[in-house]
C-alpha positions in Angstrom: -71.8 -40.2 20.2 -69.4 -39.6 17.4 -65.8 -40.4 17.8 -63.6 -37.4 17.9 -60.2 -36.9 16.2 -57.2 -35.7 18.2 -53.9 -34.3 17.1 -50.9 -36.6 17.7 -48.8 -35.4 20.7 -45.8 -33.4 19.6 -47.3 -32.6 16.2 -50.0 -30.2 17.2 -48.8 -27.6 14.7 -49.3 -29.8 11.6 -52.7 -29.3 10.0 -54.7 -32.5 9.4 -52.4 -34.7 11.4 -55.1 -36.4 13.6 -55.3 -39.6 15.5 -58.3 -41.6 16.8 -57.6 -42.9 20.2 -58.8 -46.4 21.0 -56.0 -47.6 23.2 -54.4 -46.0 26.3 -52.1 -46.9 29.2 -52.7 -45.2 32.5 -50.6 -45.1 35.7 -53.0 -45.0 38.7 -52.1 -44.4 42.3 -54.8 -44.3 44.9 -54.6 -42.0 47.9 -52.9 -43.1 51.1 -54.8 -43.4 54.3 -54.4 -40.7 57.0 -52.5 -41.4 60.2 -54.3 -42.2 63.4 -53.9 -39.7 66.2 -52.4 -40.2 69.7 -54.2 -37.8 72.0 -55.6 -37.6 75.5 -58.6 -35.7 76.7 -57.5 -32.7 78.7 -60.3 -30.7 80.3 -60.7 -28.8 83.5 -62.2 -30.8 86.4 -62.0 -34.0 84.3 -59.1 -36.0 85.7 -57.9 -39.0 83.8 -59.8 -38.0 80.7 -58.4 -41.0 78.8 -57.3 -41.4 75.2 -59.3 -39.6 72.5 -57.2 -39.9 69.4 -59.3 -40.2 66.2 -58.7 -42.5 63.2 -57.2 -41.3 59.9 -59.4 -41.0 56.9 -59.3 -43.5 54.0 -57.5 -42.6 50.8 -59.5 -42.0 47.6 -60.1 -44.8 45.1 -59.4 -44.6 41.4 -62.5 -45.7 39.4 -63.0 -46.2 35.7 -66.6 -45.6 34.6 -68.3 -45.9 31.2 -70.1 -42.8 30.1 -72.2 -42.5 26.9 -71.0 -39.0 26.3 -67.5 -40.2 25.6 -66.7 -41.1 21.9 -63.1 -42.3 22.2 -60.2 -42.5 24.7 -59.0 -39.1 23.4 -59.8 -37.4 26.6 -57.0 -39.3 28.2 -54.3 -38.2 25.7 -51.7 -36.3 27.6 -53.1 -37.3 31.0 -51.6 -40.7 31.7 -50.8 -40.3 35.4 -53.8 -40.2 37.9 -53.6 -39.8 41.6 -56.4 -39.6 44.2 -56.5 -37.6 47.4 -55.0 -39.0 50.5 -57.0 -39.2 53.7 -56.6 -36.6 56.3 -55.0 -37.4 59.7 -57.0 -38.1 62.8 -57.3 -35.4 65.5 -58.0 -35.3 69.2 -61.5 -35.3 70.6 -62.2 -38.5 68.6 -62.2 -36.5 65.3 -61.8 -38.9 62.4 -59.8 -37.5 59.4 -61.7 -36.7 56.2 -61.6 -39.4 53.5 -60.0 -38.6 50.2 -62.2 -38.0 47.2 -62.3 -40.8 44.6 -61.0 -40.1 41.2 -63.4 -41.1 38.4 -62.0 -41.6 34.9 -64.7 -41.5 32.1 -64.4 -43.8 29.1 -66.8 -44.8 26.3 -69.0 -47.9 26.7 -67.3 -50.9 25.2 -63.9 -50.3 26.9 -61.9 -53.2 28.1 -60.0 -52.5 31.4 -56.9 -54.7 31.7 -54.0 -54.9 34.2 -51.1 -53.9 32.0 -48.5 -55.7 34.0 -50.2 -59.1 34.2 -52.5 -58.8 31.2 -55.7 -60.1 32.8 -59.1 -58.5 32.2 -60.4 -56.5 35.1 -63.8 -55.6 33.6 -65.6 -55.1 30.3 -67.5 -51.8 30.6 -70.3 -52.5 28.1 -73.1 -50.3 29.4 -73.4 -46.7 30.5 -72.7 -46.4 34.2 -70.6 -49.6 34.5 -67.5 -49.0 36.6 -64.6 -50.8 38.2 -62.2 -49.8 41.0 -58.7 -50.2 39.5 -56.8 -48.9 42.6 -58.1 -49.1 46.1 -57.4 -46.2 48.5 -55.4 -47.0 51.6 -57.2 -47.6 54.9 -56.8 -44.9 57.5 -54.7 -45.6 60.6 -56.3 -46.2 64.0 -56.1 -43.6 66.8 -54.9 -44.5 70.3 -58.6 -44.7 71.5 -58.8 -48.0 69.5 -56.0 -49.5 71.6 -57.6 -48.8 75.0 -58.7 -51.9 77.0 -59.1 -52.9 80.6 -55.4 -53.5 81.1 -54.0 -50.6 79.0 -56.2 -47.7 79.8 -53.8 -45.0 78.6 -52.3 -46.3 75.3 -49.9 -44.0 73.5 -49.5 -46.0 70.4 -51.4 -45.1 67.2 -51.4 -46.6 63.7 -50.1 -45.0 60.5 -52.2 -44.8 57.4 -51.9 -47.6 54.8 -50.5 -46.8 51.4 -52.9 -46.7 48.4 -52.6 -49.2 45.6 -50.6 -48.5 42.5 -51.5 -50.2 39.2 -50.8 -49.7 35.5 -54.0 -50.0 33.5 -54.4 -50.7 29.8 -57.6 -49.5 28.1 -58.8 -50.9 24.8 -61.9 -49.6 23.1 -64.1 -51.9 21.1 -67.0 -49.9 19.7 -70.5 -51.2 20.5 -72.7 -50.9 17.5 -75.7 -52.8 16.1 -74.5 -52.8 12.5 -71.0 -52.6 11.0 -70.2 -51.5 7.5 -67.4 -53.6 6.0 -65.8 -53.7 2.6 -62.8 -52.8 0.5 -61.5 -49.2 0.5 -63.6 -46.7 -1.5 -66.6 -49.0 -1.4 -68.9 -46.2 -0.2 -69.1 -47.0 3.5 -68.5 -43.4 4.7 -70.9 -42.0 2.1 -73.6 -44.4 3.2 -73.1 -43.5 6.9 -73.3 -39.8 6.2 -76.5 -40.2 4.2 -78.5 -42.1 6.8 -77.2 -40.4 9.9 -75.7 -37.1 11.1 -72.2 -38.5 11.2 -69.7 -36.5 9.2 -66.9 -38.9 8.2 -64.2 -37.7 5.8 -65.2 -38.5 2.2 -63.0 -38.4 -0.8 -62.5 -40.2 -4.2 -59.4 -42.1 -3.1 -58.9 -45.2 -1.0 -58.2 -45.2 2.8 -59.9 -41.8 3.3 -61.4 -43.1 6.6 -58.6 -43.4 9.1 -60.6 -44.3 12.2 -64.1 -45.9 12.8 -67.1 -43.6 12.9 -70.5 -44.1 14.6 -73.9 -42.7 13.7 -77.4 -43.2 15.1 -79.9 -44.0 12.3 -83.6 -43.3 12.8 -86.1 -45.3 10.7 -89.6 -43.9 10.9 -90.6 -42.6 14.3 -90.0 -45.6 16.6 -87.0 -47.5 15.3 -83.3 -46.7 15.5 -79.9 -48.5 15.4 -76.3 -47.6 15.8 -74.2 -47.9 12.6 -70.4 -48.2 12.6 -68.2 -47.4 9.6 -65.2 -49.6 9.7 -62.2 -48.3 7.7 -61.5 -50.2 4.5 -60.0 -53.7 4.8 -57.5 -55.3 2.5 -55.9 -58.7 2.0 -53.8 -59.6 5.0 -55.9 -57.3 7.3 -56.1 -60.1 9.9 -52.3 -60.0 10.3 -52.1 -56.2 10.5 -51.9 -55.2 6.8 -53.3 -51.7 6.3 -53.8 -51.5 10.1 -56.4 -54.2 9.7 -56.0 -55.6 13.2 -56.7 -52.2 14.6 -60.0 -51.9 12.7 -61.2 -55.5 12.9 -61.3 -55.2 16.6 -64.3 -52.8 16.3 -66.3 -55.4 14.2 -66.4 -57.9 17.1 -69.1 -56.0 19.0 -71.5 -55.6 16.1 -74.7 -57.7 15.8 -75.0 -57.5 12.1 -72.6 -56.9 9.1 -73.5 -55.0 6.0 -71.0 -55.9 3.3 -70.6 -53.2 0.7 -69.3 -54.3 -2.7 -68.1 -51.8 -5.3 -69.2 -52.8 -8.8 -66.4 -51.1 -10.7 -63.3 -50.8 -8.5 -60.7 -48.2 -9.5 -58.0 -50.8 -9.4 -59.8 -52.9 -12.0 -60.1 -55.8 -9.5 -63.0 -58.4 -9.6 -65.9 -57.4 -7.3 -66.7 -61.1 -6.5 -63.1 -61.7 -5.7 -63.0 -58.7 -3.4 -66.1 -59.9 -1.6 -64.5 -63.4 -1.1 -61.2 -61.9 0.2 -62.9 -59.7 2.8 -65.0 -62.7 4.0 -61.8 -64.7 4.3 -60.1 -61.9 6.3 -63.0 -61.8 8.7 -62.8 -65.6 9.2 -59.0 -65.6 9.7 -59.2 -62.8 12.3 -62.1 -64.4 14.2 -64.0 -67.5 13.0 -67.2 -66.3 14.6 -67.2 -63.2 12.4 -67.7 -65.4 9.3 -70.8 -66.8 11.0 -72.2 -63.3 11.8 -75.4 -62.4 10.1 -74.7 -60.4 6.9 -76.4 -58.3 4.3 -74.7 -58.0 0.9 -75.1 -54.7 -0.9 -73.7 -53.6 -4.2 -73.1 -49.8 -4.0 -73.1 -47.1 -6.6 -76.3 -48.5 -8.3 -76.2 -45.6 -10.8 -73.2 -47.2 -12.5 -73.9 -49.5 -15.6 -72.1 -52.5 -14.1 -73.9 -52.5 -10.8 -76.9 -54.6 -11.8 -74.6 -57.2 -13.5 -72.4 -57.4 -10.4 -75.5 -57.9 -8.1 -76.8 -60.7 -10.3 -73.4 -62.4 -10.3 -73.2 -62.2 -6.5 -76.7 -63.7 -6.2 -75.7 -66.7 -8.3 -72.5 -67.4 -6.5 -73.6 -66.8 -2.9 -77.2 -68.0 -3.3 -78.3 -65.1 -1.1 -80.3 -61.9 -1.6 -78.2 -58.9 -2.8 -79.3 -55.3 -2.6 -78.6 -52.6 -5.1 -78.2 -49.3 -3.3 -76.9 -45.8 -4.0 -76.0 -43.3 -1.3 -76.0 -40.6 -3.9 -79.4 -41.0 -5.4 -81.0 -42.8 -2.3 -82.0 -45.9 -4.3 -82.5 -48.9 -2.1 -81.8 -47.1 1.2 -85.4 -47.3 2.6 -85.6 -51.0 1.8 -82.1 -51.6 3.4 -83.0 -49.8 6.6 -86.3 -51.7 7.0 -84.5 -55.0 6.5 -81.8 -54.0 9.1 -84.5 -53.2 11.6 -86.3 -56.4 11.0 -83.1 -58.5 11.3 -82.2 -56.7 14.5 -85.6 -57.3 16.1 -85.4 -61.0 15.1 -81.9 -61.3 16.7 -83.0 -59.5 19.9 -86.0 -61.9 20.2 -83.7 -64.9 19.8 -81.3 -63.5 22.4 -84.2 -62.9 24.8 -85.3 -66.5 24.5 -81.8 -67.9 24.9 -80.8 -65.5 27.7 -83.9 -64.2 29.5 -81.8 -62.9 32.4 -79.9 -60.5 30.2 -81.2 -57.0 29.2 -82.1 -56.6 25.6 -82.2 -53.7 23.3 -79.7 -51.4 21.6 -76.8 -49.8 23.5 -77.9 -46.7 25.5 -76.7 -43.8 23.3 -78.7 -40.9 24.4 -77.2 -37.7 23.2 -75.7 -39.4 20.1 -75.9 -37.2 17.0 -78.7 -38.4 14.7 -80.8 -37.2 11.9 -84.2 -38.7 11.1 -84.0 -40.2 7.7 -87.2 -40.5 5.8 -87.7 -44.2 5.9 -83.9 -44.5 6.1 -83.3 -42.5 3.0 
């Protein structure tokens, strides 16, 4: 279930000009109801056949449904206006008009559906198959048979179909992942994701290579797996929008566990410990609950001479365990994967005790691209 890149509208001829879609505004109009029919039974040797006008059919609804096979809202780019079929009109001989087919719009799990005009949340589509009717189809009108009674035995009036609802919808995607990779630009997040899963993020030796979040399914052994999200590099001021931080931090909210990657020898000659502290502060300023989220600290690029010294300094300052890993050589990756699996199982067990009525387990991501990594390596 990898996010896909889409060319920006109007710039399709420019090579490499791509955009990851995690927001969309749709204009939805449900189908109108069909008109009721005013008709009388006319048959040989059947005097006073009476009214036999059928009802009109109902208009089609517009439904938004979560589908695990969707990676982003890119399938909605260039298709903002949606309209359902109207119901057919009623006919004589008590024939009811055909109902209009509903229109189903597929979105990825983790999509928030909001009313664009009023701003309130309609539904949070977290799981595969979750759906919400955003525009209700109009009810079909009544035929004249419905108006017959003991007094008015030959009614000629019928009812017109009711109009379908119209609504502007705002979609906002917040990726659902078990583990989120955070850290400064060029800390090695994309490289780590590509090493432990089949995800293919863009990787280069300059900052801000990753322009949109990426997902990968990581297999550990034969019976464990988790969804890993690579969040584009965060900088100071990300909580207020610097470096598009507010666009990326939104995807961290759904993660259960954070893996904080620290580069031992940054290209800008900054202090690794200061970088770690600044990212932690940005998470807290954006959402105080993120600062309390379980975290694993990793010093990347373990093959560099300063990596061991940086890890020891972080241990002394934070008082927590710090892992030395290398996505290039594979050092520390099996141990990191086993720790992630253990932490996730502990968290699920705690959630099951606190909320026994809620389903547990990882998000349903059948069909997600994945590659078995030997013990996570």
